[in-house]
SEFI-649213 format. One line per field, with one value per residue: residue in three letters; residue number from 1; y, x, z of N, C-alpha, C in turn. Coordinates in nm, 2 decimals, padded with zeros to 4 digits. Atoms other than C-alpha are relative to their C-alpha. Example, Ala and Ser with C-alpha at 12.3 -4.5 7.8 and 13.67 -1.06 7.14 Angstrom:
rest c(ALA|SER)
nr c(1|2)
n.Y c(-00.12|-00.11)
n.X c(00.09|-00.09)
n.Z c(00.00|00.00)
ca.Y c(-00.45|-00.11)
ca.X c(01.23|01.37)
ca.Z c(00.78|00.71)
c.Y c(00.12|00.11)
c.X c(00.09|-00.08)
c.Z c(00.00|00.08)
***
This chain:
rest c(MET|PRO|SER|GLY|HIS|ALA|LEU|TYR|VAL|GLY|ASP|VAL|GLY|HIS|ALA|ARG|PHE|LEU|PRO|LYS|THR|HIS|ARG|LEU|ASP|TYR|PRO|ILE|LEU|TYR|ALA|TRP|LEU|ASP|LEU|ALA|LEU|PRO|ILE|PRO|ASP|PHE|GLY|TRP|ARG|PHE|GLY|GLU|GLY|GLY|CYS|ARG|ALA|PHE|SER|PHE|ARG|ARG|ARG|ASP|TYR|PHE|LYS|GLY|LYS|GLY|ALA|ALA|ASP|LEU|ARG|GLN|GLN|VAL|LEU|ALA|THR|ALA|THR|SER|LEU|GLY|ALA|GLU|THR|GLN|GLN|ILE|ASP|GLY|VAL|TYR|LEU|LEU|THR|PRO|LEU|ALA|ASN|TRP|GLY|LEU|TYR|PHE|SER|PRO|LEU|THR|GLN|TYR|TYR|LEU|CYS|GLN|GLN|GLY|GLU|PRO|ARG|TYR|LEU|LEU|ALA|GLU|VAL|SER|ASN|THR|PRO|TRP|ASN|GLU|ARG|HIS|HIS|TYR|LEU|VAL|PRO|LEU|ASN|ALA|GLY|SER|SER|HIS|PHE|SER|HIS|ALA|LYS|ASN|PHE|HIS|VAL|SER|PRO|PHE|ASN|PRO|LEU|ASP|MET|HIS|TYR|HIS|TRP|ARG|VAL|ASP|GLY|PRO|ALA|GLU|GLN|PHE|ASN|LEU|SER|ILE|THR|ASN|THR|ARG|GLY|GLY|ASP|LYS|VAL|PHE|ALA|ALA|TRP|PHE|SER|LEU|GLN|ARG|GLN|ALA|PHE|THR|GLU|ALA|ASN|LEU|ARG|ALA|LEU|LEU|ILE|ARG|PHE|PRO|TRP|GLN|ASN|VAL|GLN|ILE|VAL|ILE|ARG|ILE|TYR|TRP|GLN|ALA|LEU|LYS|LEU|LEU|ALA|LYS|GLY|LEU|PRO|PHE|TYR|GLY|HIS|ALA|THR|PRO|ARG|ILE|GLN|PRO|HIS|ASP|ASP|ASP|ILE|LYS|PRO|ASP|ARG|HIS|PRO|GLY)
nr c(1|2|3|4|5|6|7|8|9|10|11|12|13|14|15|16|17|18|19|20|21|22|23|24|25|26|27|28|29|30|31|32|33|34|35|36|37|38|39|40|41|42|43|44|45|46|47|48|49|50|51|52|53|54|55|56|57|58|59|60|61|62|63|64|65|66|67|68|69|70|71|72|73|74|75|76|77|78|79|80|81|82|83|84|85|86|87|88|89|90|91|92|93|94|95|96|97|98|99|100|101|102|103|104|105|106|107|108|109|110|111|112|113|114|115|116|117|118|119|120|121|122|123|124|125|126|127|128|129|130|131|132|133|134|135|136|137|138|139|140|141|142|143|144|145|146|147|148|149|150|151|152|153|154|155|156|157|158|159|160|161|162|163|164|165|166|167|168|169|170|171|172|173|174|175|176|177|178|179|180|181|182|183|184|185|186|187|188|189|190|191|192|193|194|195|196|197|198|199|200|201|202|203|204|205|206|207|208|209|210|211|212|213|214|215|216|217|218|219|220|221|222|223|224|225|226|227|228|229|230|231|232|233|234|235|236|237|238|239|240|241|242|243|244|245|246|247|248|249|250|251|252|253|254|255|256|257|258|259|260)
n.Y c(-00.12|-00.11|-00.11|-00.12|-00.02|00.08|-00.01|00.13|-00.01|00.13|00.00|00.02|00.06|00.04|00.11|00.03|00.13|00.02|00.09|00.00|-00.01|-00.12|00.00|-00.11|-00.02|-00.11|-00.02|-00.08|-00.04|-00.03|-00.04|00.07|-00.10|00.02|-00.12|-00.05|-00.07|-00.12|00.01|-00.07|-00.11|00.00|-00.11|00.01|00.14|00.07|-00.06|00.00|-00.11|-00.08|00.06|00.05|00.12|00.09|-00.06|00.05|-00.10|00.06|-00.01|00.11|00.13|-00.02|-00.12|-00.11|-00.02|00.07|-00.05|-00.07|00.09|00.12|00.13|00.01|00.03|00.14|00.08|-00.02|00.07|00.14|00.04|-00.01|00.11|00.13|00.03|-00.02|-00.08|-00.04|00.04|-00.04|-00.10|-00.05|-00.03|-00.04|-00.03|00.03|-00.09|-00.09|-00.13|-00.10|-00.02|-00.13|-00.05|00.09|00.13|00.09|00.13|00.09|00.08|-00.05|00.11|-00.03|00.12|-00.01|00.10|00.02|00.06|00.03|00.09|-00.06|00.05|-00.04|-00.09|-00.09|-00.04|-00.11|00.01|-00.12|00.02|-00.11|-00.14|-00.05|-00.05|00.05|00.08|00.10|00.08|00.14|00.04|00.14|00.05|00.05|00.08|00.00|00.07|-00.01|-00.01|00.02|-00.05|-00.02|-00.07|-00.05|-00.14|-00.09|-00.14|00.00|-00.05|00.00|00.02|00.13|00.11|-00.02|00.00|00.13|00.08|00.02|-00.03|00.10|-00.06|00.07|-00.09|00.06|-00.12|-00.07|00.05|-00.05|00.02|-00.03|00.04|-00.01|00.02|00.00|00.07|-00.02|00.11|-00.02|00.13|00.10|-00.01|-00.10|-00.10|-00.11|00.00|-00.11|00.04|-00.07|00.06|-00.12|00.02|-00.11|-00.08|-00.10|-00.13|-00.10|-00.10|00.05|00.09|-00.08|-00.07|00.10|00.04|-00.11|00.02|00.12|-00.03|-00.15|-00.04|00.13|-00.01|-00.03|00.12|00.09|-00.04|00.02|00.15|00.05|-00.04|00.07|00.14|00.00|-00.01|00.13|00.09|-00.04|00.05|00.14|00.03|00.04|-00.07|-00.13|-00.01|-00.13|-00.01|00.08|-00.04|00.10|00.08|-00.09|-00.13|-00.04|-00.09|-00.09|-00.14|-00.07|00.07|00.07|00.13|00.10|00.10|00.13|00.01|00.03)
n.X c(00.08|-00.09|00.03|-00.04|00.05|-00.06|00.06|00.03|00.00|00.03|00.09|00.14|00.06|00.14|00.03|00.14|00.02|00.13|00.03|-00.11|-00.13|-00.07|-00.10|-00.09|-00.08|-00.08|-00.08|00.06|-00.07|00.07|-00.07|00.04|-00.02|00.04|00.07|-00.04|-00.12|00.01|-00.02|-00.13|00.00|-00.11|00.02|00.10|00.02|00.10|00.03|00.15|00.07|-00.06|00.00|-00.14|-00.01|00.08|00.04|00.10|00.09|00.11|00.13|00.02|00.04|00.13|00.04|-00.04|00.09|-00.03|-00.11|-00.11|-00.11|00.05|-00.01|00.12|00.12|-00.01|00.04|00.15|00.08|-00.02|00.08|00.14|00.03|-00.01|-00.13|-00.04|-00.12|-00.06|-00.14|-00.07|-00.11|-00.06|00.09|-00.08|00.08|-00.06|00.07|-00.07|-00.01|00.04|-00.11|00.02|00.13|00.11|00.01|00.10|-00.02|00.12|-00.01|-00.09|00.00|-00.05|-00.04|00.00|-00.09|-00.02|-00.13|-00.07|00.08|00.12|00.13|00.11|-00.01|00.12|-00.01|00.08|00.03|00.07|00.04|-00.01|-00.02|00.10|-00.09|00.05|-00.10|00.06|-00.10|00.01|-00.09|-00.04|-00.09|-00.13|-00.08|-00.14|-00.03|00.11|00.14|00.11|00.13|00.10|00.12|00.08|-00.03|00.11|-00.03|-00.02|-00.13|-00.02|00.12|00.00|00.03|00.12|-00.01|00.03|-00.13|-00.08|-00.14|-00.09|-00.13|-00.12|-00.10|-00.12|-00.08|-00.11|-00.13|-00.09|00.08|00.13|00.09|00.15|00.09|00.14|00.07|00.14|00.08|00.14|00.06|-00.10|-00.09|-00.10|00.03|-00.10|-00.10|-00.10|-00.11|-00.13|-00.12|-00.08|-00.13|-00.03|-00.12|-00.02|00.06|-00.11|00.00|-00.06|00.10|00.10|-00.05|-00.01|00.14|00.07|-00.04|00.07|00.14|00.01|00.14|00.07|00.15|00.06|-00.01|00.10|00.13|00.01|00.01|00.13|00.10|-00.04|00.05|00.15|00.03|-00.02|00.10|00.12|-00.02|00.01|00.14|00.03|00.12|-00.03|00.09|00.00|-00.03|00.09|00.02|-00.07|00.09|00.00|-00.05|-00.14|00.01|-00.12|00.03|00.02|-00.08|00.09|-00.02|00.09|-00.06|-00.01|-00.13|00.01)
n.Z c(00.00|00.00|-00.09|00.05|00.14|00.10|00.14|00.06|00.14|00.06|00.11|-00.03|00.12|00.00|00.10|00.01|00.05|00.05|00.11|00.10|-00.07|00.02|-00.10|00.00|-00.12|00.01|-00.12|-00.10|-00.11|-00.12|-00.13|-00.12|-00.10|-00.14|-00.03|-00.13|00.02|00.08|00.14|00.03|00.09|00.10|00.09|00.11|00.04|-00.09|-00.13|-00.04|00.07|00.11|00.13|00.02|00.08|-00.08|-00.13|-00.08|-00.04|-00.08|00.06|00.10|-00.07|-00.06|00.06|-00.08|-00.11|-00.12|-00.09|00.07|-00.01|00.08|-00.08|-00.09|00.08|00.04|-00.12|-00.02|00.10|-00.01|-00.12|00.03|00.09|-00.07|-00.04|-00.14|00.02|-00.13|-00.01|00.12|-00.03|00.13|00.11|00.12|00.12|00.13|00.09|00.10|-00.04|00.09|00.10|00.06|-00.05|00.04|-00.08|00.04|-00.05|-00.01|-00.12|-00.11|-00.10|-00.13|-00.07|-00.14|-00.05|-00.14|-00.02|00.12|00.08|00.06|-00.05|00.09|00.11|00.03|00.14|00.04|00.14|00.06|00.14|00.09|-00.03|-00.10|-00.12|-00.13|-00.07|-00.09|-00.07|-00.04|-00.10|00.04|-00.10|00.05|-00.08|00.04|00.12|00.10|-00.05|00.10|-00.06|00.10|-00.04|00.11|00.05|-00.04|00.05|00.14|00.04|00.15|00.07|00.07|-00.10|-00.08|-00.15|-00.06|00.01|-00.12|00.00|-00.07|-00.02|-00.05|-00.04|-00.04|-00.04|00.06|-00.03|00.11|00.11|-00.05|00.10|-00.04|00.11|-00.02|00.11|00.00|00.05|00.02|00.02|-00.01|00.12|-00.01|00.10|00.01|-00.11|00.00|-00.09|00.01|-00.05|-00.03|-00.06|-00.09|00.01|-00.11|00.03|00.00|00.10|00.12|00.07|00.06|00.12|00.11|00.04|00.07|00.14|00.05|-00.02|00.00|00.00|-00.03|-00.02|00.13|00.09|-00.05|00.04|00.15|00.03|-00.04|00.11|00.12|-00.01|00.01|00.14|00.05|-00.05|00.08|00.14|-00.01|-00.02|-00.14|-00.06|-00.07|-00.12|-00.06|-00.15|-00.08|-00.14|-00.08|-00.09|-00.12|00.04|-00.04|-00.11|00.01|00.03|-00.12|-00.10|-00.10|00.05|-00.03|-00.09|00.08|00.07|00.14)
ca.Y c(00.00|00.32|00.59|00.96|01.11|00.92|00.92|00.63|00.59|00.32|00.24|00.26|00.05|-00.03|-00.34|-00.39|-00.74|-00.71|-00.63|-00.55|-00.56|-00.25|-00.18|00.11|00.18|00.48|00.60|00.77|00.96|00.96|01.13|00.93|01.19|01.14|01.37|01.41|01.57|01.92|01.95|02.01|02.32|02.29|02.63|02.64|02.26|02.15|02.30|02.36|02.58|02.81|02.74|02.53|02.24|02.01|02.11|01.99|02.18|02.10|02.22|01.93|01.67|01.63|01.92|02.14|02.09|01.94|01.98|02.22|01.95|01.67|01.40|01.48|01.47|01.14|00.99|01.14|01.00|00.66|00.64|00.74|00.45|00.19|00.20|00.16|00.44|00.47|00.29|00.44|00.62|00.68|00.84|00.86|01.00|00.85|01.10|01.27|01.61|01.93|02.01|02.37|02.45|02.17|01.88|01.58|01.24|00.97|00.77|00.93|00.69|00.74|00.47|00.43|00.24|00.10|00.03|00.04|-00.20|-00.09|-00.13|00.05|00.21|00.51|00.55|00.88|00.83|01.12|01.13|01.35|01.58|01.59|01.65|01.45|01.26|00.94|00.73|00.36|00.20|-00.11|-00.32|-00.41|-00.68|-00.70|-00.81|-00.88|-00.78|-00.87|-00.70|-00.70|-00.48|-00.34|-00.03|00.26|00.56|00.64|00.69|00.59|00.64|00.31|00.11|00.07|00.11|-00.25|-00.39|-00.52|-00.40|-00.65|-00.49|-00.64|-00.44|-00.56|-00.30|-00.03|-00.13|-00.07|-00.23|-00.13|-00.30|-00.23|-00.36|-00.32|-00.56|-00.48|-00.77|-00.78|-01.09|-01.28|-01.18|-00.99|-00.67|-00.42|-00.40|-00.11|-00.14|00.03|-00.10|00.14|00.15|00.37|00.65|00.89|01.22|01.45|01.76|01.58|01.31|01.56|01.75|01.43|01.34|01.68|01.61|01.28|01.42|01.79|01.80|01.48|01.60|01.76|01.44|01.23|01.43|01.42|01.04|00.99|01.18|01.03|00.68|00.77|00.86|00.52|00.34|00.53|00.43|00.07|00.10|00.04|00.12|00.47|00.50|00.84|00.97|00.73|00.81|00.64|00.36|00.57|00.94|01.05|01.24|01.44|01.75|01.83|01.60|01.42|01.06|00.77|00.46|00.20|00.09|-00.03)
ca.X c(00.00|00.17|00.20|00.24|00.18|00.26|00.20|00.05|00.11|-00.04|-00.32|-00.70|-00.92|-01.28|-01.42|-01.77|-01.90|-02.27|-02.46|-02.15|-01.78|-01.57|-01.25|-01.02|-00.73|-00.51|-00.23|-00.33|-00.18|-00.32|-00.21|-00.23|-00.27|-00.27|-00.54|-00.38|-00.07|-00.02|-00.03|00.33|00.40|00.61|00.53|00.36|00.40|00.19|00.02|-00.31|-00.54|-00.47|-00.43|-00.11|00.01|-00.13|-00.32|-00.53|-00.85|-01.11|-01.39|-01.34|-01.45|-01.81|-01.88|-01.71|-01.98|-01.98|-01.70|-01.42|-01.18|-01.20|-01.08|-01.37|-01.62|-01.49|-01.53|-01.88|-02.00|-01.85|-02.01|-02.35|-02.32|-02.25|-01.88|-01.74|-01.49|-01.41|-01.07|-00.99|-00.65|-00.57|-00.77|-00.62|-00.74|-00.66|-00.75|-00.66|-00.53|-00.67|-00.47|-00.43|-00.75|-00.96|-01.07|-01.24|-01.28|-01.54|-01.42|-01.26|-01.15|-01.11|-00.93|-01.00|-00.73|-00.67|-00.32|-00.19|-00.45|-00.73|-01.08|-01.31|-01.31|-01.55|-01.60|-01.72|-01.88|-01.97|-02.15|-02.12|-02.27|-02.51|-02.22|-02.39|-02.21|-02.29|-02.10|-02.06|-01.90|-01.69|-01.55|-01.18|-00.95|-00.57|-00.45|-00.74|-01.10|-01.42|-01.76|-02.08|-02.39|-02.67|-02.61|-02.80|-02.67|-02.69|-02.34|-02.30|-02.59|-02.49|-02.55|-02.89|-02.96|-03.07|-02.71|-02.48|-02.13|-01.86|-01.55|-01.20|-00.94|-00.58|-00.39|-00.32|00.05|00.35|00.14|-00.22|-00.50|-00.88|-01.16|-01.53|-01.74|-02.10|-02.35|-02.71|-02.92|-02.61|-02.44|-02.11|-02.18|-01.90|-01.58|-01.35|-01.01|-00.68|-00.33|-00.10|00.26|00.37|00.62|00.76|00.58|00.87|00.91|01.14|00.88|00.61|00.83|00.88|00.51|00.40|00.59|00.40|00.06|00.05|-00.33|-00.46|-00.81|-00.88|-00.77|-01.00|-01.30|-01.23|-01.18|-01.51|-01.71|-01.51|-01.58|-01.95|-01.96|-01.81|-02.06|-02.35|-02.20|-02.20|-02.57|-02.56|-02.89|-02.89|-03.04|-03.14|-03.08|-03.25|-03.39|-03.16|-03.31|-03.20|-03.15|-02.79|-02.72|-02.42|-02.60|-02.70|-02.46|-02.74|-02.62|-02.85|-02.78|-02.74|-02.39|-02.53)
ca.Z c(00.00|-00.11|00.15|00.08|-00.27|-00.58|-00.96|-01.15|-01.52|-01.75|-01.98|-01.96|-02.19|-02.28|-02.45|-02.57|-02.64|-02.71|-02.92|-03.13|-03.05|-03.00|-02.82|-02.73|-02.50|-02.44|-02.20|-01.88|-01.59|-01.24|-00.91|-00.59|-00.31|00.07|00.18|00.52|00.37|00.22|-00.16|-00.30|-00.50|-00.81|-00.95|-01.29|-01.33|-01.03|-00.72|-00.55|-00.76|-01.04|-01.41|-01.41|-01.62|-01.35|-01.04|-00.76|-00.69|-00.41|-00.63|-00.88|-00.62|-00.49|-00.73|-00.48|-00.22|00.13|00.38|00.28|00.39|00.12|00.36|00.60|00.31|00.19|00.54|00.58|00.25|00.30|00.65|00.51|00.26|00.53|00.58|00.93|00.94|01.31|01.26|00.92|00.95|00.58|00.30|-00.05|-00.37|-00.71|-00.98|-01.31|-01.23|-01.36|-01.67|-01.78|-01.58|-01.73|-01.50|-01.63|-01.47|-01.55|-01.24|-00.93|-00.66|-00.29|-00.09|00.28|00.47|00.81|00.93|00.58|00.44|00.20|00.35|00.11|-00.23|-00.26|-00.63|-00.76|-01.10|-01.33|-01.66|-01.96|-02.08|-01.78|-01.52|-01.25|-00.98|-00.79|-00.54|-00.49|-00.19|-00.27|00.02|-00.02|00.11|00.11|-00.23|-00.48|-00.41|-00.60|-00.55|-00.75|-00.73|-00.94|-01.16|-01.03|-01.22|-01.59|-01.74|-02.11|-02.35|-02.50|-02.18|-02.02|-01.65|-01.59|-01.56|-01.29|-01.21|-01.12|-00.97|-00.94|-00.76|-00.74|-00.54|-00.47|-00.49|-00.72|-00.99|-00.97|-01.17|-01.16|-01.38|-01.40|-01.60|-01.69|-01.73|-01.84|-01.79|-01.71|-02.04|-02.04|-02.23|-02.15|-01.95|-01.85|-01.68|-01.61|-01.55|-01.38|-01.26|-00.96|-00.99|-00.73|-00.70|-00.80|-01.00|-01.24|-01.31|-01.36|-01.60|-01.81|-01.79|-01.90|-02.23|-02.26|-02.14|-02.24|-02.29|-02.12|-02.02|-02.36|-02.53|-02.30|-02.38|-02.76|-02.74|-02.56|-02.83|-03.11|-02.98|-02.94|-03.31|-03.39|-03.18|-03.35|-03.69|-03.58|-03.51|-03.13|-02.94|-02.79|-02.43|-02.32|-01.97|-01.73|-01.39|-01.13|-00.92|-00.62|-00.66|-00.68|-00.36|-00.49|-00.61|-00.25|-00.06|00.12|00.08|00.05|00.26|-00.02|-00.13|-00.46)
c.Y c(00.12|00.11|00.13|00.02|-00.08|00.04|-00.14|00.02|-00.14|00.02|-00.02|-00.06|-00.03|-00.11|-00.02|-00.13|-00.02|00.14|-00.01|00.02|00.14|00.01|00.13|00.00|00.12|00.02|00.10|00.03|00.03|00.05|-00.08|00.10|-00.04|00.12|00.05|00.09|00.13|-00.03|00.06|00.11|00.00|00.11|-00.02|-00.15|-00.07|00.08|-00.01|00.13|00.06|-00.08|-00.04|-00.12|-00.11|00.07|-00.08|00.11|-00.07|00.00|-00.11|-00.12|00.03|00.13|00.12|00.02|-00.09|00.07|00.06|-00.10|-00.13|-00.13|-00.02|-00.03|-00.14|-00.09|00.01|-00.08|-00.15|-00.05|00.00|-00.12|-00.13|-00.03|00.02|00.07|00.04|-00.03|00.04|00.11|00.05|00.02|00.05|00.02|-00.04|00.07|00.05|00.14|00.10|00.04|00.13|00.06|-00.08|-00.13|-00.08|-00.14|-00.08|-00.08|00.06|-00.10|00.05|-00.13|00.02|-00.12|-00.01|-00.08|-00.04|-00.09|00.07|-00.07|00.03|00.09|00.08|00.05|00.11|00.00|00.12|-00.04|00.13|-00.01|00.05|00.05|-00.03|-00.09|-00.10|-00.08|-00.14|-00.04|-00.15|-00.05|-00.06|-00.10|00.02|-00.08|00.02|00.00|-00.01|00.05|00.02|00.08|00.05|00.14|00.09|00.14|00.00|00.07|00.01|-00.01|-00.13|-00.12|00.03|00.00|-00.14|-00.09|-00.02|00.03|-00.11|00.06|-00.10|00.10|-00.07|00.12|00.07|-00.05|00.06|-00.02|00.00|-00.03|00.01|-00.03|00.00|-00.06|00.02|-00.12|00.04|-00.13|-00.11|00.00|00.11|00.10|00.10|-00.02|00.13|-00.04|00.11|-00.09|00.10|-00.05|00.13|00.07|00.10|00.13|00.11|00.10|-00.05|-00.10|00.07|00.07|-00.10|-00.04|00.11|-00.01|-00.11|00.03|00.15|00.04|-00.12|00.02|00.04|-00.13|-00.11|00.03|-00.02|-00.15|-00.05|00.03|-00.07|-00.15|-00.01|00.00|-00.14|-00.10|00.03|-00.06|-00.15|-00.04|-00.05|00.08|00.12|00.01|00.14|00.00|-00.07|00.05|-00.11|-00.08|00.06|00.13|00.03|00.11|00.12|00.15|00.08|-00.06|-00.04|-00.15|-00.10|-00.11|-00.13|00.00|-00.03|00.11)
c.X c(00.09|-00.04|00.05|-00.06|00.08|-00.06|-00.02|-00.02|-00.03|-00.10|-00.14|-00.07|-00.15|-00.02|-00.15|-00.02|-00.14|-00.07|00.10|00.13|00.06|00.10|00.09|00.09|00.10|00.08|-00.07|00.10|-00.09|00.09|-00.06|00.04|-00.05|-00.07|00.03|00.12|-00.02|00.03|00.14|-00.03|00.12|-00.02|-00.11|-00.03|-00.11|-00.01|-00.14|-00.06|00.07|00.00|00.15|-00.01|-00.08|-00.03|-00.11|-00.09|-00.12|-00.13|-00.03|-00.05|-00.13|-00.06|00.03|-00.09|00.04|00.11|00.11|00.12|-00.04|00.01|-00.13|-00.12|00.00|-00.05|-00.15|-00.08|00.01|-00.08|-00.15|-00.04|00.03|00.14|00.02|00.14|00.07|00.15|00.08|00.11|00.07|-00.10|00.08|-00.09|00.08|-00.08|00.08|00.01|-00.06|00.12|-00.03|-00.14|-00.12|00.01|-00.11|00.03|-00.13|00.00|00.11|-00.01|00.06|00.03|00.01|00.08|00.01|00.13|00.07|-00.07|-00.13|-00.13|-00.12|00.06|-00.13|00.02|-00.10|-00.02|-00.07|-00.04|00.01|-00.10|-00.08|00.08|-00.07|00.10|-00.08|00.11|-00.04|00.10|00.03|00.09|00.13|00.06|00.15|00.02|-00.11|-00.13|-00.10|-00.13|-00.09|-00.12|-00.08|00.05|-00.11|00.01|00.03|00.13|00.01|-00.14|-00.01|-00.01|-00.13|00.02|-00.01|00.12|00.05|00.14|00.07|00.14|00.11|00.11|00.13|00.10|-00.08|00.14|00.09|-00.07|-00.14|-00.10|-00.14|-00.08|-00.14|-00.07|-00.15|-00.07|-00.14|-00.06|00.10|00.10|00.10|-00.01|00.12|00.10|00.09|00.11|00.11|00.11|00.10|00.13|00.04|00.13|00.01|-00.06|00.11|-00.02|00.06|-00.09|-00.11|00.04|00.00|-00.14|-00.08|00.03|-00.09|-00.15|-00.03|-00.15|-00.09|-00.15|-00.07|-00.01|-00.11|-00.14|-00.02|-00.01|-00.14|-00.10|00.03|-00.04|-00.15|-00.04|00.02|-00.10|-00.14|00.01|-00.02|-00.15|-00.04|-00.13|00.05|-00.11|00.01|00.02|-00.12|-00.01|00.07|-00.10|00.00|00.06|00.14|00.00|00.10|-00.04|-00.02|00.08|-00.09|00.00|-00.11|00.07|00.02|00.13|-00.01|-00.07)
c.Z c(00.00|00.10|-00.06|-00.14|-00.10|-00.14|-00.05|-00.15|-00.07|-00.11|00.06|-00.13|00.02|-00.10|00.00|-00.07|-00.06|-00.01|-00.12|00.07|-00.03|00.11|-00.02|00.12|-00.03|00.13|00.09|00.12|00.12|00.11|00.11|00.12|00.14|00.05|00.14|-00.01|-00.09|-00.15|-00.04|-00.10|-00.08|-00.10|-00.11|-00.04|00.08|00.13|00.03|-00.06|-00.11|-00.13|-00.03|-00.09|00.06|00.13|00.07|00.05|00.08|-00.08|-00.11|00.06|00.08|-00.06|00.09|00.13|00.12|00.08|-00.08|00.00|-00.08|00.08|00.09|-00.09|-00.05|00.11|00.03|-00.10|00.01|00.12|-00.03|-00.09|00.07|00.04|00.15|00.00|00.13|00.00|-00.13|00.03|-00.13|-00.11|-00.12|-00.12|-00.13|-00.11|-00.11|00.06|-00.09|-00.09|-00.08|00.03|-00.03|00.08|-00.06|00.04|00.00|00.13|00.09|00.11|00.13|00.08|00.15|00.06|00.15|00.02|-00.12|-00.10|-00.06|00.06|-00.09|-00.11|-00.01|-00.14|-00.04|-00.15|-00.06|-00.14|-00.08|-00.11|00.12|00.13|00.13|00.07|00.08|00.06|00.03|00.10|-00.03|00.12|-00.06|00.10|-00.04|-00.12|-00.10|00.06|-00.12|00.07|-00.12|00.06|-00.12|-00.04|00.03|-00.05|-00.15|-00.04|-00.15|-00.06|-00.08|00.09|00.07|00.15|00.06|-00.03|00.14|-00.02|00.08|00.01|00.03|00.02|00.05|00.03|00.11|00.05|-00.11|-00.13|00.04|-00.12|00.05|-00.13|00.04|-00.12|00.02|-00.06|00.00|-00.02|00.00|-00.11|00.03|-00.12|-00.02|00.12|-00.02|00.10|-00.02|00.06|00.02|00.08|00.08|-00.04|00.12|-00.04|00.01|-00.11|-00.13|-00.07|-00.06|-00.12|-00.12|-00.04|-00.07|-00.15|-00.06|00.00|00.00|00.01|00.03|00.00|-00.13|-00.09|00.05|-00.05|-00.15|-00.03|00.03|-00.11|-00.13|00.00|-00.01|-00.14|-00.07|00.04|-00.07|-00.14|-00.01|00.02|00.14|00.05|00.08|00.12|00.05|00.15|00.07|00.14|00.09|00.09|00.14|-00.05|00.04|00.10|-00.02|-00.02|00.13|00.12|00.11|-00.04|00.03|00.08|-00.07|-00.07|-00.14|-00.07)
***
């Protein structure tokens, strides 16, 4: 379990199996931030707030609402979803960083740890273009964790709401793998995953990664809409915005009590 701040670099991918096949993958950069520690300041390359090459901004998480301290908000939300947080002594954020003032993250992850071991993943899911947020609580074990639950929040217009999510989390560690498989009626329809390798959170590493990821968030948004056009061209069914089975609490930060 990595302590302190770190960088994770690797690949993220999607694969569609039904009703037609489709696949994409691309490189990705995440920051792993210990929410109990101050945010480093590397001038224009990285720091808290501002329009820098990379930056951390509180307003990008929970839509800027809730407790001013992000760590407190994570603990409060996880508790409201059923987590036992009395013994939690570490809260970590795995996130793409704001890039030249633009933040975009379909899946933001908060890891709650006890004595160096992961206990829970609080997953913050967002959808585009609606800019809504929803949280799922995933119990974790040391090593590899598996968890399944009903889908309750509309994300992709090419996936219906009546699906189940199946999580697999291997890490966090030097090598970090996560996958989410969507099933419908027992059939495997869609899968998303990432495979990441840890790097030290240093100014030198950020300088090198800025060359590799100069406009990461812009590229992510472009890829999403480009792939959507490809799926439309393949004739995949289009599902309009669906009402969640449970109302997403994030707009007013009044969490429901259901982990699924």
